[in-house]
Steps between C-alpha positions, in 0.01 A plus 500: 500500500361627173185711479299204370628277782406762760150523354462121516595507869249780565229303321579193712470705818168647380369148443597406856344819636173420326500152654577643845236775469235242416615282787473797735149572374398143581605549861329841509183329377518249785546785750202676343280192541594479868425871547162460329398253770583752774399823326852643543602775256722418203700824532728491804736801491698379801564162334612664174733732690660210687569326166658815355714553809624142489587518129685829536699367794624195309548679165858485371438584134456809285137560599448810714245514782275709275527243220407220741196701612394561140538138391339330796220750569382441144531124554292529818237700311481243219457222757217686679317569178526145375369376833226750582466813282402792722422858403697798624318832528718810496459875491492556125528570224726260316868607492465695825765470771258285701476266200880475502497422873242225444696338217820506704334262749254301290682473166387552143259206480254609770155644433509872582196720553553877488258666742423871501536571873673371812163435660398304192805274538409427863138440403585246228736303727249508787220361284729227362504619138879533531727305733759776542502878491796731436485862615748776585556581866767773493745693287838624620422852373127529564437291811215270601209423266196591711251296295698182564508556877128570502428177311730299729288634785167426331565156346602174668783415260857413595827643372691196374795669325665832427662610174738790436516655154746769390300782339658639184318739270556581134389787281343332198359677197455491124641853483850532355617763748397643837398826330218317319338381825190702589355283777607212721280228644585312819380407845511794743751327724733442202500872422612563859772236474640656179475867600871580452512349150192693391644823637848448351362453148228764523226239484337633815359775276311263268159358590536221758193278492453250787335167410421182695825321416829538319397214269194699388730799452709298252189391313375860467839635396519242223178624342524879545731727304728725704456296817733300722476269800693451818473125545686177565707366212282187489192717437676694222608175335152353535351784293803535268562851626860614439701582813673838490655500851546223757527511882362853531386463863645745753604227743720230350408249773125563481327181618142382545403220735205276421298252705359170379180415685300178519287300743758294690783541749863411429702261708822638655797518263767601750534849353157660521337838535158564655261787431213604725249778556470629854204696637592588860273636773496879528684510832831663598801273444315225310734519200813508718378198697431310179840579350681416823386140465700472177810629678437260787502201265782639280277515190638742240235750386570606141207734434235698684268732307185673620200494269141622509227249416143629512602781733684270742878502545666160459863391477655292225781306667756256364765294673739212438367158589197277448168534682540141628835573665460456877586857601293660223202275572510618863497865394205438266308311769562773758358768270227285347210718392727792412710341225422350163779279368518555125740217431847355547706446187853450371702820545623620161658820629526695824320810372498762225 
């Protein structure tokens, strides 16, 4: 086929896709009307995951699994926003890694609200100003985010999804060479994650100025002579700040995990993870007895972390399965009063 003939075929397929997309939206609209009568949420992560799994299983073309995710997650987001636009609050500012995590689930069309603190995100979702909240829970290099655990303890919101984002940092600056850099802005945790790079290039001897976010660091570096920022490439591009070095983090597989919280529980998907907070009685063997129940029912514990909330030691525990599974429900009922189920959601990864 000639180039012009190929383009005609592509145009014909695009016309058919448009017709099919609109047809799909009509059915989505009918589903939305039924859900409105019952008050059921529009966003169902377990339903979306089952669709993606089915499509990947039957795929025999050139599309990769990642490409299928990208195409259809955006399609899901468009459908939700056409049906019932709902705001997503996230730990800001714009162009932060949390913003990237939010967009990876809710697409480009959604209404995003950058909020200045983790507690602020929980507060806005709890009061109904936003339907969803996106906050970090842990980083592979720096561990659990204490503020998130404290808010999960204090607020009656549910974890409905998890998101994993690879954390890559750049050194961005208007300076022509490293020798011209007199100060570097970034978030304190980003300085820690790029320690080796700073040391190798002698930048640990310049003034390192911690700010609230790497996005703010990029904004400051764009306006101040002799300054640079350690930030995400999306933040550098947002403020038109030239990137001098890419992927400067010490750990190449540095990863941050995020939670999406809202006010409803997910249905089982068949491949779930459950998170809970456990406050056990201060008696010998209480933790061992609790954990033995998981072994008894062959439930795979994937995480157990101790944490202090208002001077009291609690445990953040995660395991494979859904809270409505028979064995897990029995464990929860047995220890009722000592556990707070934070949510069951589609498992994106085992751990970081």
